[in-house]
mmCIF file as gemmi writes it, N, C-alpha and C atoms, coordinates in Angstrom:
data_model
loop_
_atom_site.group_PDB
_atom_site.id
_atom_site.type_symbol
_atom_site.label_atom_id
_atom_site.label_alt_id
_atom_site.label_comp_id
_atom_site.label_asym_id
_atom_site.label_entity_id
_atom_site.label_seq_id
_atom_site.pdbx_PDB_ins_code
_atom_site.Cartn_x
_atom_site.Cartn_y
_atom_site.Cartn_z
_atom_site.occupancy
_atom_site.B_iso_or_equiv
_atom_site.pdbx_formal_charge
_atom_site.auth_seq_id
_atom_site.auth_asym_id
_atom_site.pdbx_PDB_model_num
ATOM 1 N N . MET Axp A 1 ? 113.648 114.833 101.808 1 0 ? 1 A 1
ATOM 2 C CA . MET Axp A 1 ? 113.768 114.796 100.397 1 0 ? 1 A 1
ATOM 3 C C . MET Axp A 1 ? 113.766 113.465 99.829 1 0 ? 1 A 1
ATOM 4 N N . SER Axp A 2 ? 114.28 112.443 100.131 1 0 ? 2 A 1
ATOM 5 C CA . SER Axp A 2 ? 114.66 111.078 100.197 1 0 ? 2 A 1
ATOM 6 C C . SER Axp A 2 ? 113.407 110.331 100.046 1 0 ? 2 A 1
ATOM 7 N N . LYS Axp A 3 ? 112.56 110.852 101.107 1 0 ? 3 A 1
ATOM 8 C CA . LYS Axp A 3 ? 111.286 110.161 100.583 1 0 ? 3 A 1
ATOM 9 C C . LYS Axp A 3 ? 110.287 110.636 99.657 1 0 ? 3 A 1
ATOM 10 N N . LEU Axp A 4 ? 110.233 112.58 99.769 1 0 ? 4 A 1
ATOM 11 C CA . LEU Axp A 4 ? 109.704 112.357 98.416 1 0 ? 4 A 1
ATOM 12 C C . LEU Axp A 4 ? 110.45 111.783 97.018 1 0 ? 4 A 1
ATOM 13 N N . PHE Axp A 5 ? 111.305 111.682 96.636 1 0 ? 5 A 1
ATOM 14 C CA . PHE Axp A 5 ? 111.958 111.053 95.846 1 0 ? 5 A 1
ATOM 15 C C . PHE Axp A 5 ? 111.485 109.497 95.706 1 0 ? 5 A 1
ATOM 16 N N . CYS Axp A 6 ? 111.517 108.765 96.659 1 0 ? 6 A 1
ATOM 17 C CA . CYS Axp A 6 ? 110.667 107.773 96.446 1 0 ? 6 A 1
ATOM 18 C C . CYS Axp A 6 ? 109.427 107.451 96.208 1 0 ? 6 A 1
ATOM 19 N N . VAL Axp A 7 ? 108.999 108.668 96.665 1 0 ? 7 A 1
ATOM 20 C CA . VAL Axp A 7 ? 106.982 108.373 96.384 1 0 ? 7 A 1
ATOM 21 C C . VAL Axp A 7 ? 107.153 108.806 95.137 1 0 ? 7 A 1
ATOM 22 N N . THR Axp A 8 ? 108.108 109.886 94.477 1 0 ? 8 A 1
ATOM 23 C CA . THR Axp A 8 ? 107.682 110.268 92.919 1 0 ? 8 A 1
ATOM 24 C C . THR Axp A 8 ? 108.496 108.943 92.406 1 0 ? 8 A 1
ATOM 25 N N . LEU Axp A 9 ? 109.272 107.947 92.5 1 0 ? 9 A 1
ATOM 26 C CA . LEU Axp A 9 ? 109.402 106.74 91.908 1 0 ? 9 A 1
ATOM 27 C C . LEU Axp A 9 ? 108.717 106.071 91.87 1 0 ? 9 A 1
ATOM 28 N N . LEU Axp A 10 ? 107.849 105.873 92.95 1 0 ? 10 A 1
ATOM 29 C CA . LEU Axp A 10 ? 106.781 104.69 93.152 1 0 ? 10 A 1
ATOM 30 C C . LEU Axp A 10 ? 105.567 105.197 92.169 1 0 ? 10 A 1
ATOM 31 N N . MET Axp A 11 ? 105.422 106.424 92.022 1 0 ? 11 A 1
ATOM 32 C CA . MET Axp A 11 ? 104.339 107.055 91.193 1 0 ? 11 A 1
ATOM 33 C C . MET Axp A 11 ? 104.403 106.203 90.036 1 0 ? 11 A 1
ATOM 34 N N . PHE Axp A 12 ? 105.764 106.766 89.804 1 0 ? 12 A 1
ATOM 35 C CA . PHE Axp A 12 ? 106.208 106.746 88.147 1 0 ? 12 A 1
ATOM 36 C C . PHE Axp A 12 ? 105.777 105.182 87.631 1 0 ? 12 A 1
ATOM 37 N N . VAL Axp A 13 ? 106.627 104.541 88.571 1 0 ? 13 A 1
ATOM 38 C CA . VAL Axp A 13 ? 106.772 103.051 88.027 1 0 ? 13 A 1
ATOM 39 C C . VAL Axp A 13 ? 104.729 102.662 87.784 1 0 ? 13 A 1
ATOM 40 N N . THR Axp A 14 ? 104.495 102.975 88.716 1 0 ? 14 A 1
ATOM 41 C CA . THR Axp A 14 ? 102.865 102.382 89.195 1 0 ? 14 A 1
ATOM 42 C C . THR Axp A 14 ? 102.311 103.208 87.934 1 0 ? 14 A 1
ATOM 43 N N . ALA Axp A 15 ? 102.244 104.251 87.399 1 0 ? 15 A 1
ATOM 44 C CA . ALA Axp A 15 ? 101.405 104.416 86.263 1 0 ? 15 A 1
ATOM 45 C C . ALA Axp A 15 ? 102.307 104.252 85.165 1 0 ? 15 A 1
ATOM 46 N N . PHE Axp A 16 ? 103.644 103.65 85.027 1 0 ? 16 A 1
ATOM 47 C CA . PHE Axp A 16 ? 103.467 103.039 83.905 1 0 ? 16 A 1
ATOM 48 C C . PHE Axp A 16 ? 103.842 101.515 84.009 1 0 ? 16 A 1
ATOM 49 N N . LEU Axp A 17 ? 103.274 100.915 85.233 1 0 ? 17 A 1
ATOM 50 C CA . LEU Axp A 17 ? 102.648 99.262 85.048 1 0 ? 17 A 1
ATOM 51 C C . LEU Axp A 17 ? 101.389 99.554 84.584 1 0 ? 17 A 1
ATOM 52 N N . ILE Axp A 18 ? 100.447 100.715 84.713 1 0 ? 18 A 1
ATOM 53 C CA . ILE Axp A 18 ? 98.495 100.923 84.604 1 0 ? 18 A 1
ATOM 54 C C . ILE Axp A 18 ? 98.996 101.218 82.929 1 0 ? 18 A 1
ATOM 55 N N . GLN Axp A 19 ? 99.604 101.626 82.733 1 0 ? 19 A 1
ATOM 56 C CA . GLN Axp A 19 ? 99.448 102.36 81.073 1 0 ? 19 A 1
ATOM 57 C C . GLN Axp A 19 ? 99.851 101.214 80.723 1 0 ? 19 A 1
ATOM 58 N N . ASN Axp A 20 ? 101.12 100.565 80.814 1 0 ? 20 A 1
ATOM 59 C CA . ASN Axp A 20 ? 101.102 99.324 80.272 1 0 ? 20 A 1
ATOM 60 C C . ASN Axp A 20 ? 99.893 98.404 80.149 1 0 ? 20 A 1
ATOM 61 N N . ALA Axp A 21 ? 99.438 97.979 81.079 1 0 ? 21 A 1
ATOM 62 C CA . ALA Axp A 21 ? 98.077 96.904 81.325 1 0 ? 21 A 1
ATOM 63 C C . ALA Axp A 21 ? 97.278 97.974 80.176 1 0 ? 21 A 1
ATOM 64 N N . SER Axp A 22 ? 96.833 98.664 80.413 1 0 ? 22 A 1
ATOM 65 C CA . SER Axp A 22 ? 95.942 99.503 79.591 1 0 ? 22 A 1
ATOM 66 C C . SER Axp A 22 ? 96.044 99.182 78.435 1 0 ? 22 A 1
ATOM 67 N N . ALA Axp A 23 ? 97.003 99.236 77.643 1 0 ? 23 A 1
ATOM 68 C CA . ALA Axp A 23 ? 97.539 98.774 76.418 1 0 ? 23 A 1
ATOM 69 C C . ALA Axp A 23 ? 97.337 97.89 76.015 1 0 ? 23 A 1
ATOM 70 N N . GLY Axp A 24 ? 97.907 96.758 77.039 1 0 ? 24 A 1
ATOM 71 C CA . GLY Axp A 24 ? 98.167 95.697 76.9 1 0 ? 24 A 1
ATOM 72 C C . GLY Axp A 24 ? 96.809 94.749 76.67 1 0 ? 24 A 1
ATOM 73 N N . GLY Axp A 25 ? 95.746 95.381 78.33 1 0 ? 25 A 1
ATOM 74 C CA . GLY Axp A 25 ? 94.33 94.723 77.725 1 0 ? 25 A 1
ATOM 75 C C . GLY Axp A 25 ? 94.441 94.266 79.13 1 0 ? 25 A 1
ATOM 76 N N . GLU Axp A 26 ? 93.003 93.471 79.854 1 0 ? 26 A 1
ATOM 77 C CA . GLU Axp A 26 ? 92.964 92.084 80.485 1 0 ? 26 A 1
ATOM 78 C C . GLU Axp A 26 ? 94.297 91.293 80.27 1 0 ? 26 A 1
ATOM 79 N N . GLY Axp A 27 ? 94.816 90.912 81.338 1 0 ? 27 A 1
ATOM 80 C CA . GLY Axp A 27 ? 95.929 89.56 81.489 1 0 ? 27 A 1
ATOM 81 C C . GLY Axp A 27 ? 97.018 90.127 81.563 1 0 ? 27 A 1
ATOM 82 N N . SER Axp A 28 ? 97.285 91.857 80.992 1 0 ? 28 A 1
ATOM 83 C CA . SER Axp A 28 ? 98.745 91.611 80.608 1 0 ? 28 A 1
ATOM 84 C C . SER Axp A 28 ? 99.758 92.048 82.123 1 0 ? 28 A 1
ATOM 85 N N . LEU Axp A 29 ? 99.109 92.008 83.309 1 0 ? 29 A 1
ATOM 86 C CA . LEU Axp A 29 ? 100.3 92.281 84.156 1 0 ? 29 A 1
ATOM 87 C C . LEU Axp A 29 ? 100.232 90.86 84.876 1 0 ? 29 A 1
ATOM 88 N N . GLN Axp A 30 ? 101.562 91.244 85.362 1 0 ? 30 A 1
ATOM 89 C CA . GLN Axp A 30 ? 102.242 89.749 86.313 1 0 ? 30 A 1
ATOM 90 C C . GLN Axp A 30 ? 101.465 90.023 87.508 1 0 ? 30 A 1
ATOM 91 N N . PRO Axp A 31 ? 101.637 88.715 88.303 1 0 ? 31 A 1
ATOM 92 C CA . PRO Axp A 31 ? 100.788 88.594 89.49 1 0 ? 31 A 1
ATOM 93 C C . PRO Axp A 31 ? 101.987 89.52 90.564 1 0 ? 31 A 1
ATOM 94 N N . ASN Axp A 32 ? 102.71 89.686 90.503 1 0 ? 32 A 1
ATOM 95 C CA . ASN Axp A 32 ? 103.784 90.502 91.509 1 0 ? 32 A 1
ATOM 96 C C . ASN Axp A 32 ? 103.243 92.286 91.104 1 0 ? 32 A 1
ATOM 97 N N . ASP Axp A 33 ? 102.814 92.428 90.03 1 0 ? 33 A 1
ATOM 98 C CA . ASP Axp A 33 ? 102.781 93.699 89.934 1 0 ? 33 A 1
ATOM 99 C C . ASP Axp A 33 ? 101.322 94.368 90.365 1 0 ? 33 A 1
ATOM 100 N N . CYS Axp A 34 ? 100.71 93.185 90.834 1 0 ? 34 A 1
ATOM 101 C CA . CYS Axp A 34 ? 99.414 93.801 91.305 1 0 ? 34 A 1
ATOM 102 C C . CYS Axp A 34 ? 99.433 94.374 92.591 1 0 ? 34 A 1
ATOM 103 N N . ASN Axp A 35 ? 100.292 94.356 93.623 1 0 ? 35 A 1
ATOM 104 C CA . ASN Axp A 35 ? 100.161 95.375 94.902 1 0 ? 35 A 1
ATOM 105 C C . ASN Axp A 35 ? 100.29 97.149 94.749 1 0 ? 35 A 1
ATOM 106 N N . ALA Axp A 36 ? 101.493 97.255 93.375 1 0 ? 36 A 1
ATOM 107 C CA . ALA Axp A 36 ? 101.615 98.532 93.166 1 0 ? 36 A 1
ATOM 108 C C . ALA Axp A 36 ? 100.694 99.083 92.413 1 0 ? 36 A 1
ATOM 109 N N . ALA Axp A 37 ? 99.895 98.247 91.56 1 0 ? 37 A 1
ATOM 110 C CA . ALA Axp A 37 ? 98.589 98.979 90.254 1 0 ? 37 A 1
ATOM 111 C C . ALA Axp A 37 ? 97.573 99.371 91.553 1 0 ? 37 A 1
ATOM 112 N N . CYS Axp A 38 ? 97.317 98.436 92.511 1 0 ? 38 A 1
ATOM 113 C CA . CYS Axp A 38 ? 96.078 98.468 93.498 1 0 ? 38 A 1
ATOM 114 C C . CYS Axp A 38 ? 96.552 99.392 94.366 1 0 ? 38 A 1
ATOM 115 N N . ASP Axp A 39 ? 97.881 99.596 94.632 1 0 ? 39 A 1
ATOM 116 C CA . ASP Axp A 39 ? 98.065 100.752 95.523 1 0 ? 39 A 1
ATOM 117 C C . ASP Axp A 39 ? 97.695 102.308 95.191 1 0 ? 39 A 1
ATOM 118 N N . PHE Axp A 40 ? 98.274 102.145 93.82 1 0 ? 40 A 1
ATOM 119 C CA . PHE Axp A 40 ? 97.812 103.815 92.847 1 0 ? 40 A 1
ATOM 120 C C . PHE Axp A 40 ? 96.707 103.364 92.61 1 0 ? 40 A 1
ATOM 121 N N . ARG Axp A 41 ? 95.976 102.678 92.336 1 0 ? 41 A 1
ATOM 122 C CA . ARG Axp A 41 ? 94.429 102.939 92.191 1 0 ? 41 A 1
ATOM 123 C C . ARG Axp A 41 ? 93.289 103.165 93.63 1 0 ? 41 A 1
ATOM 124 N N . CYS Axp A 42 ? 93.859 102.459 94.35 1 0 ? 42 A 1
ATOM 125 C CA . CYS Axp A 42 ? 93.396 103.242 95.694 1 0 ? 42 A 1
ATOM 126 C C . CYS Axp A 42 ? 93.737 104.313 96.666 1 0 ? 42 A 1
ATOM 127 N N . SER Axp A 43 ? 95.061 105.1 95.958 1 0 ? 43 A 1
ATOM 128 C CA . SER Axp A 43 ? 95.033 105.802 96.521 1 0 ? 43 A 1
ATOM 129 C C . SER Axp A 43 ? 94.477 107.067 96.923 1 0 ? 43 A 1
ATOM 130 N N . LYS Axp A 44 ? 93.176 107.231 96.107 1 0 ? 44 A 1
ATOM 131 C CA . LYS Axp A 44 ? 92.261 108.269 96.598 1 0 ? 44 A 1
ATOM 132 C C . LYS Axp A 44 ? 90.971 108.037 97.016 1 0 ? 44 A 1
ATOM 133 N N . ASN Axp A 45 ? 90.902 106.49 97.608 1 0 ? 45 A 1
ATOM 134 C CA . ASN Axp A 45 ? 90.077 105.772 97.956 1 0 ? 45 A 1
ATOM 135 C C . ASN Axp A 45 ? 89.682 106.25 99.831 1 0 ? 45 A 1
ATOM 136 N N . GLU Axp A 46 ? 88.519 106.352 100.113 1 0 ? 46 A 1
ATOM 137 C CA . GLU Axp A 46 ? 88.709 107.087 101.697 1 0 ? 46 A 1
ATOM 138 C C . GLU Axp A 46 ? 88.423 105.478 102.307 1 0 ? 46 A 1
ATOM 139 N N . TYR Axp A 47 ? 88.918 104.2 101.146 1 0 ? 47 A 1
ATOM 140 C CA . TYR Axp A 47 ? 88.914 103.152 102.623 1 0 ? 47 A 1
ATOM 141 C C . TYR Axp A 47 ? 89.722 102.268 101.73 1 0 ? 47 A 1
ATOM 142 N N . LYS Axp A 48 ? 91.034 102.964 102.09 1 0 ? 48 A 1
ATOM 143 C CA . LYS Axp A 48 ? 92.212 102.297 100.953 1 0 ? 48 A 1
ATOM 144 C C . LYS Axp A 48 ? 92.51 101.261 101.151 1 0 ? 48 A 1
ATOM 145 N N . GLU Axp A 49 ? 92.516 100.572 102.731 1 0 ? 49 A 1
ATOM 146 C CA . GLU Axp A 49 ? 92.81 99.103 103.068 1 0 ? 49 A 1
ATOM 147 C C . GLU Axp A 49 ? 92.019 98.069 102.714 1 0 ? 49 A 1
ATOM 148 N N . GLU Axp A 50 ? 90.699 98.528 102.797 1 0 ? 50 A 1
ATOM 149 C CA . GLU Axp A 50 ? 89.582 97.635 101.751 1 0 ? 50 A 1
ATOM 150 C C . GLU Axp A 50 ? 89.487 97.199 100.485 1 0 ? 50 A 1
ATOM 151 N N . CYS Axp A 51 ? 90.211 98.808 99.99 1 0 ? 51 A 1
ATOM 152 C CA . CYS Axp A 51 ? 89.976 98.967 98.501 1 0 ? 51 A 1
ATOM 153 C C . CYS Axp A 51 ? 91.316 98.11 98.062 1 0 ? 51 A 1
ATOM 154 N N . SER Axp A 52 ? 92.153 98.235 98.793 1 0 ? 52 A 1
ATOM 155 C CA . SER Axp A 52 ? 93.274 97.654 98.138 1 0 ? 52 A 1
ATOM 156 C C . SER Axp A 52 ? 93.667 96.49 98.407 1 0 ? 52 A 1
ATOM 157 N N . SER Axp A 53 ? 92.628 95.55 99.503 1 0 ? 53 A 1
ATOM 158 C CA . SER Axp A 53 ? 92.351 93.897 99.334 1 0 ? 53 A 1
ATOM 159 C C . SER Axp A 53 ? 91.685 93.403 98.452 1 0 ? 53 A 1
ATOM 160 N N . TYR Axp A 54 ? 90.614 94.284 98.246 1 0 ? 54 A 1
ATOM 161 C CA . TYR Axp A 54 ? 89.6 93.776 96.843 1 0 ? 54 A 1
ATOM 162 C C . TYR Axp A 54 ? 90.284 93.627 95.587 1 0 ? 54 A 1
ATOM 163 N N . CYS Axp A 55 ? 91.056 94.792 95.23 1 0 ? 55 A 1
ATOM 164 C CA . CYS Axp A 55 ? 91.677 94.825 94.065 1 0 ? 55 A 1
ATOM 165 C C . CYS Axp A 55 ? 92.788 94.016 93.748 1 0 ? 55 A 1
ATOM 166 N N . ASN Axp A 56 ? 93.573 93.922 94.735 1 0 ? 56 A 1
ATOM 167 C CA . ASN Axp A 56 ? 94.331 92.508 94.598 1 0 ? 56 A 1
ATOM 168 C C . ASN Axp A 56 ? 93.471 91.301 94.328 1 0 ? 56 A 1
ATOM 169 N N . ILE Axp A 57 ? 92.66 91.072 94.878 1 0 ? 57 A 1
ATOM 170 C CA . ILE Axp A 57 ? 91.58 89.816 94.373 1 0 ? 57 A 1
ATOM 171 C C . ILE Axp A 57 ? 91.523 90.114 93.274 1 0 ? 57 A 1
ATOM 172 N N . CYS Axp A 58 ? 90.741 91.101 92.785 1 0 ? 58 A 1
ATOM 173 C CA . CYS Axp A 58 ? 90.349 91.171 91.508 1 0 ? 58 A 1
ATOM 174 C C . CYS Axp A 58 ? 91.785 90.915 90.429 1 0 ? 58 A 1
ATOM 175 N N . CYS Axp A 59 ? 92.846 91.332 91.116 1 0 ? 59 A 1
ATOM 176 C CA . CYS Axp A 59 ? 93.811 91.618 89.864 1 0 ? 59 A 1
ATOM 177 C C . CYS Axp A 59 ? 94.521 90.148 89.881 1 0 ? 59 A 1
ATOM 178 N N . GLU Axp A 60 ? 94.253 89.377 90.992 1 0 ? 60 A 1
ATOM 179 C CA . GLU Axp A 60 ? 94.943 88.145 90.883 1 0 ? 60 A 1
ATOM 180 C C . GLU Axp A 60 ? 94 87.273 89.81 1 0 ? 60 A 1
ATOM 181 N N . LYS Axp A 61 ? 93.092 87.474 90.152 1 0 ? 61 A 1
ATOM 182 C CA . LYS Axp A 61 ? 92.114 86.63 89.102 1 0 ? 61 A 1
ATOM 183 C C . LYS Axp A 61 ? 92.197 86.98 87.838 1 0 ? 61 A 1
ATOM 184 N N . CYS Axp A 62 ? 92.176 88.869 87.217 1 0 ? 62 A 1
ATOM 185 C CA . CYS Axp A 62 ? 91.822 89.098 85.926 1 0 ? 62 A 1
ATOM 186 C C . CYS Axp A 62 ? 93.454 89.732 85.702 1 0 ? 62 A 1
ATOM 187 N N . LEU Axp A 63 ? 94.61 89.495 86.352 1 0 ? 63 A 1
ATOM 188 C CA . LEU Axp A 63 ? 95.736 89.885 85.901 1 0 ? 63 A 1
ATOM 189 C C . LEU Axp A 63 ? 95.658 91.41 85.105 1 0 ? 63 A 1
ATOM 190 N N . CYS Axp A 64 ? 94.867 92.21 85.938 1 0 ? 64 A 1
ATOM 191 C CA . CYS Axp A 64 ? 94.721 93.214 85.075 1 0 ? 64 A 1
ATOM 192 C C . CYS Axp A 64 ? 94.048 94.737 86.556 1 0 ? 64 A 1
ATOM 193 N N . VAL Axp A 65 ? 94.1 95.834 86.299 1 0 ? 65 A 1
ATOM 194 C CA . VAL Axp A 65 ? 94.02 96.696 87.21 1 0 ? 65 A 1
ATOM 195 C C . VAL Axp A 65 ? 93.4 97.532 86.443 1 0 ? 65 A 1
ATOM 196 N N . PRO Axp A 66 ? 92.254 98.69 86.287 1 0 ? 66 A 1
ATOM 197 C CA . PRO Axp A 66 ? 91.794 99.456 85.522 1 0 ? 66 A 1
ATOM 198 C C . PRO Axp A 66 ? 92.258 100.763 85.768 1 0 ? 66 A 1
ATOM 199 N N . SER Axp A 67 ? 92.87 101.505 85.059 1 0 ? 67 A 1
ATOM 200 C CA . SER Axp A 67 ? 93.804 102.837 84.98 1 0 ? 67 A 1
ATOM 201 C C . SER Axp A 67 ? 93.335 104.023 85.488 1 0 ? 67 A 1
ATOM 202 N N . GLY Axp A 68 ? 93.855 104.438 86.016 1 0 ? 68 A 1
ATOM 203 C CA . GLY Axp A 68 ? 93.45 105.951 87.049 1 0 ? 68 A 1
ATOM 204 C C . GLY Axp A 68 ? 93.045 105.443 88.281 1 0 ? 68 A 1
ATOM 205 N N . THR Axp A 69 ? 92.326 106.211 88.942 1 0 ? 69 A 1
ATOM 206 C CA . THR Axp A 69 ? 92.043 105.937 90.492 1 0 ? 69 A 1
ATOM 207 C C . THR Axp A 69 ? 90.217 105.524 90.829 1 0 ? 69 A 1
ATOM 208 N N . SER Axp A 70 ? 89.61 105.666 89.787 1 0 ? 70 A 1
ATOM 209 C CA . SER Axp A 70 ? 88.302 104.883 89.707 1 0 ? 70 A 1
ATOM 210 C C . SER Axp A 70 ? 87.754 104.725 88.206 1 0 ? 70 A 1
ATOM 211 N N . GLY Axp A 71 ? 86.684 104.176 88.164 1 0 ? 71 A 1
ATOM 212 C CA . GLY Axp A 71 ? 86.073 103.929 86.619 1 0 ? 71 A 1
ATOM 213 C C . GLY Axp A 71 ? 87.004 103.631 86.018 1 0 ? 71 A 1
ATOM 214 N N . ASN Axp A 72 ? 86.825 103.363 84.488 1 0 ? 72 A 1
ATOM 215 C CA . ASN Axp A 72 ? 87.466 102.85 83.621 1 0 ? 72 A 1
ATOM 216 C C . ASN Axp A 72 ? 87.154 101.187 83.585 1 0 ? 72 A 1
ATOM 217 N N . LYS Axp A 73 ? 86.521 100.574 84.429 1 0 ? 73 A 1
ATOM 218 C CA . LYS Axp A 73 ? 86.191 98.749 84.385 1 0 ? 73 A 1
ATOM 219 C C . LYS Axp A 73 ? 86.319 98.293 83.457 1 0 ? 73 A 1
ATOM 220 N N . GLU Axp A 74 ? 85.973 98.739 82.334 1 0 ? 74 A 1
ATOM 221 C CA . GLU Axp A 74 ? 85.912 98.328 80.677 1 0 ? 74 A 1
ATOM 222 C C . GLU Axp A 74 ? 87.166 97.775 80.442 1 0 ? 74 A 1
ATOM 223 N N . GLU Axp A 75 ? 88.232 98.414 80.726 1 0 ? 75 A 1
ATOM 224 C CA . GLU Axp A 75 ? 89.311 97.984 80.619 1 0 ? 75 A 1
ATOM 225 C C . GLU Axp A 75 ? 89.8 96.534 81.03 1 0 ? 75 A 1
ATOM 226 N N . CYS Axp A 76 ? 88.966 95.78 82.159 1 0 ? 76 A 1
ATOM 227 C CA . CYS Axp A 76 ? 89.344 94.688 82.858 1 0 ? 76 A 1
ATOM 228 C C . CYS Axp A 76 ? 87.694 94.123 82.667 1 0 ? 76 A 1
ATOM 229 N N . PRO Axp A 77 ? 87.482 93.374 82.175 1 0 ? 77 A 1
ATOM 230 C CA . PRO Axp A 77 ? 86.167 92.752 82.074 1 0 ? 77 A 1
ATOM 231 C C . PRO Axp A 77 ? 85.632 91.859 83.001 1 0 ? 77 A 1
ATOM 232 N N . CYS Axp A 78 ? 86.77 91.138 83.594 1 0 ? 78 A 1
ATOM 233 C CA . CYS Axp A 78 ? 86.363 90.17 85.027 1 0 ? 78 A 1
ATOM 234 C C . CYS Axp A 78 ? 86.141 90.854 86.006 1 0 ? 78 A 1
ATOM 235 N N . TYR Axp A 79 ? 86.094 92.112 86.266 1 0 ? 79 A 1
ATOM 236 C CA . TYR Axp A 79 ? 85.849 93.339 87.076 1 0 ? 79 A 1
ATOM 237 C C . TYR Axp A 79 ? 84.205 93.534 87.536 1 0 ? 79 A 1
ATOM 238 N N . ASN Axp A 80 ? 83.911 93.121 86.211 1 0 ? 80 A 1
ATOM 239 C CA . ASN Axp A 80 ? 82.168 93.272 86.422 1 0 ? 80 A 1
ATOM 240 C C . ASN Axp A 80 ? 81.381 92.607 87.045 1 0 ? 80 A 1
ATOM 241 N N . GLY Axp A 81 ? 82.144 90.932 86.904 1 0 ? 81 A 1
ATOM 242 C CA . GLY Axp A 81 ? 81.095 90.144 87.864 1 0 ? 81 A 1
ATOM 243 C C . GLY Axp A 81 ? 81.921 89.848 88.955 1 0 ? 81 A 1
ATOM 244 N N . GLY Axp A 82 ? 83.156 90.473 89.503 1 0 ? 82 A 1
ATOM 245 C CA . GLY Axp A 82 ? 84.069 90.292 90.463 1 0 ? 82 A 1
ATOM 246 C C . GLY Axp A 82 ? 83.402 91.237 91.907 1 0 ? 82 A 1
ATOM 247 N N . PRO Axp A 83 ? 84.052 90.896 93.016 1 0 ? 83 A 1
ATOM 248 C CA . PRO Axp A 83 ? 83.14 91.214 94.445 1 0 ? 83 A 1
ATOM 249 C C . PRO Axp A 83 ? 84.022 92.131 94.657 1 0 ? 83 A 1
ATOM 250 N N . ASP Axp A 84 ? 82.991 93.701 94.423 1 0 ? 84 A 1
ATOM 251 C CA . ASP Axp A 84 ? 83.143 94.742 94.837 1 0 ? 84 A 1
ATOM 252 C C . ASP Axp A 84 ? 84.503 95.146 94.041 1 0 ? 84 A 1
ATOM 253 N N . CYS Axp A 85 ? 85.126 94.593 92.679 1 0 ? 85 A 1
ATOM 254 C CA . CYS Axp A 85 ? 86.149 95.292 92.176 1 0 ? 85 A 1
ATOM 255 C C . CYS Axp A 85 ? 86.112 97.09 92.201 1 0 ? 85 A 1
ATOM 256 N N . PRO Axp A 86 ? 87.524 97.285 92.547 1 0 ? 86 A 1
ATOM 257 C CA . PRO Axp A 86 ? 87.44 99.095 92.427 1 0 ? 86 A 1
ATOM 258 C C . PRO Axp A 86 ? 87.896 99.452 91.463 1 0 ? 86 A 1
């Protein structure tokens, strides 16, 4: 039960961070927010570790992670030129 609570709390916090990033646009994340945002972004990806690695590279550059688990790259314009930003 404790694991379920922690996972639920992590998902809530991540969704909150992503929602705020989307509302604020590109550059509204802090560098230490990238891991949680990328973990959520890559949560449904078949290659989670590779996705998360590229996502963190892009997030550190842009300080932005698109909302959802795929698509929405227009929310972070610098993703379009990045190295396979998920």
